[in-house]
LUMTORBA-592968 format. One line per field, with one value per residue: residue in one letter; residue number from 1; x, y, z of N, C-alpha, C in turn. Coordinates in pm, whole numbers, plus 50000, padded with zeros to 5 digits. Layout:
! residues N
drenke c(A	...)
pakol c(NUM	...)
nxx c(X	...)
nyy c(Y	...)
nzz c(Z	...)
caxx c(X	...)
cayy c(Y	...)
cazz c(Z	...)
cxx c(X	...)
cyy c(Y	...)
czz c(Z	...)
END
This chain:
! residues 72
drenke c(M	I	E	P	A	L	P	R	K	A	R	F	Q	I	G	D	Q	V	K	A	V	G	P	S	V	P	R	R	E	D	N	H	G	I	V	T	E	I	L	G	S	A	E	N	V	I	Y	R	Y	R	V	T	F	R	D	N	T	S	D	T	F	Y	G	F	E	L	E	R	I	E	A	A)
pakol c(1	2	3	4	5	6	7	8	9	10	11	12	13	14	15	16	17	18	19	20	21	22	23	24	25	26	27	28	29	30	31	32	33	34	35	36	37	38	39	40	41	42	43	44	45	46	47	48	49	50	51	52	53	54	55	56	57	58	59	60	61	62	63	64	65	66	67	68	69	70	71	72)
nxx c(50084	50053	50160	49991	50126	50279	50137	50275	50473	50452	50710	50781	50670	50405	50513	50781	51092	51190	51363	51297	51387	51544	51503	51241	51131	50999	51192	51282	51351	51408	51409	51334	51111	50814	50652	50312	50088	49985	49922	49746	49741	49771	49680	49715	50013	50169	50268	50202	50321	50228	50392	50474	50628	50881	50800	50530	50400	50280	50325	50285	50449	50616	50767	51033	51114	51187	51404	51496	51559	51780	51738	51931)
nyy c(49881	50220	50507	50817	51121	51364	51686	51963	52214	52572	52771	53026	53254	53468	53795	53746	53876	53942	53913	53984	53793	53687	53622	53665	53849	54170	54462	54684	54967	54893	54574	54457	54334	54250	53948	53937	53789	53452	53249	52968	52625	52344	52128	52210	52210	52407	52710	53061	53391	53695	53994	54289	54585	54830	55073	55064	54928	54619	54272	53944	53635	53325	53078	53018	53256	53419	53523	53469	53726	53753	53867	54124)
nzz c(50000	49917	50082	50129	50002	50210	50275	50101	50240	50254	50113	50197	50454	50570	50625	50594	50482	50158	49840	49508	49231	48921	48564	48474	48642	48681	48626	48881	49089	49353	49461	49699	49944	50139	50221	50187	50142	50090	49824	49743	49855	50082	49938	49677	49553	49445	49531	49532	49593	49733	49725	49889	49814	49910	49802	49822	49616	49477	49387	49242	49291	49206	49420	49338	49232	49432	49699	50031	50266	50514	50846	50989)
caxx c(50000	50130	50118	49973	50233	50247	50118	50395	50467	50491	50852	50788	50558	50367	50606	50920	51153	51239	51409	51249	51503	51520	51482	51100	51090	51011	51297	51238	51464	51436	51334	51316	50976	50765	50543	50189	49980	50024	49814	49762	49702	49844	49636	49776	50151	50237	50230	50244	50337	50207	50499	50458	50760	50899	50729	50389	50346	50287	50321	50275	50563	50637	50874	51166	51145	51212	51510	51475	51659	51796	51743	52067)
cayy c(50000	50344	50612	50946	51218	51471	51815	52044	52338	52692	52804	53152	53283	53609	53873	53722	53975	53871	53987	53925	53767	53604	53693	53698	53950	54305	54547	54798	55027	54816	54448	54404	54353	54162	53860	53981	53692	53325	53199	52825	52546	52219	52040	52263	52221	52522	52833	53192	53480	53838	54070	54434	54647	54952	55186	55029	54850	54476	54182	53804	53557	53186	53067	53020	53394	53493	53482	53522	53818	53726	53987	54151)
cazz c(50000	49907	50175	50061	50026	50305	50208	50090	50317	50181	50128	50270	50542	50574	50706	50552	50394	50040	49723	49382	49144	48803	48438	48452	48739	48627	48685	48963	49159	49475	49454	49834	49994	50245	50181	50253	50119	50029	49739	49725	49972	50095	49830	49555	49600	49385	49599	49482	49706	49709	49791	49889	49810	49991	49741	49840	49507	49508	49273	49282	49242	49246	49518	49277	49193	49555	49791	50166	50318	50657	50929	51040)
cxx c(50088	50072	50095	50086	50187	50228	50249	50375	50510	50637	50872	50662	50526	50461	50751	50967	51219	51290	51359	51367	51459	51487	51337	51048	51106	51118	51232	51359	51506	51349	51317	51174	50942	50651	50418	50073	50039	49904	49840	49719	49785	49805	49696	49921	50229	50184	50277	50240	50315	50313	50468	50596	50762	50825	50576	50324	50355	50278	50318	50385	50551	50756	51013	51207	51181	51330	51481	51592	51665	51808	51883	52070)
cyy c(50125	50447	50741	51042	51323	51601	51895	52176	52456	52726	52931	53170	53433	53681	53851	53834	53900	53970	53912	53914	53689	53685	53733	53807	54088	54386	54661	54847	54944	54690	54382	54434	54253	54078	53900	53885	53567	53272	53053	52754	52420	52121	52081	52295	52335	52648	52954	53287	53625	53911	54218	54496	54778	55072	55163	54966	54703	54396	54039	53724	53411	53183	53075	53161	53480	53434	53546	53614	53794	53858	54002	54149)
czz c(50000	50003	50096	50099	50126	50229	50210	50162	50230	50212	50211	50354	50534	50671	50671	50461	50280	49935	49600	49287	49021	48680	48413	48546	48678	48701	48763	49039	49280	49475	49591	49881	50103	50189	50260	50233	50054	49954	49709	49852	49976	49984	49696	49591	49536	49452	49520	49600	49662	49791	49778	49906	49890	49935	49743	49718	49546	49379	49327	49214	49282	49342	49458	49232	49313	49630	49925	50202	50468	50733	50987	51191)
END
């Protein structure tokens, strides 16, 4: 008997400081922001993350388009 796979956990959490990276990410003066919403669920293993930037704009990214910024 095959065990069901455990639900995949989101890579980032609300409040995480991140940097948007990668060739598909629109260029902006400052790509640092905070994760403000997680789109997806444990059943849907592909999460997207709403990031609000320092200039109060926001955009949605896949996890591979983000890097966590460690607090100093």
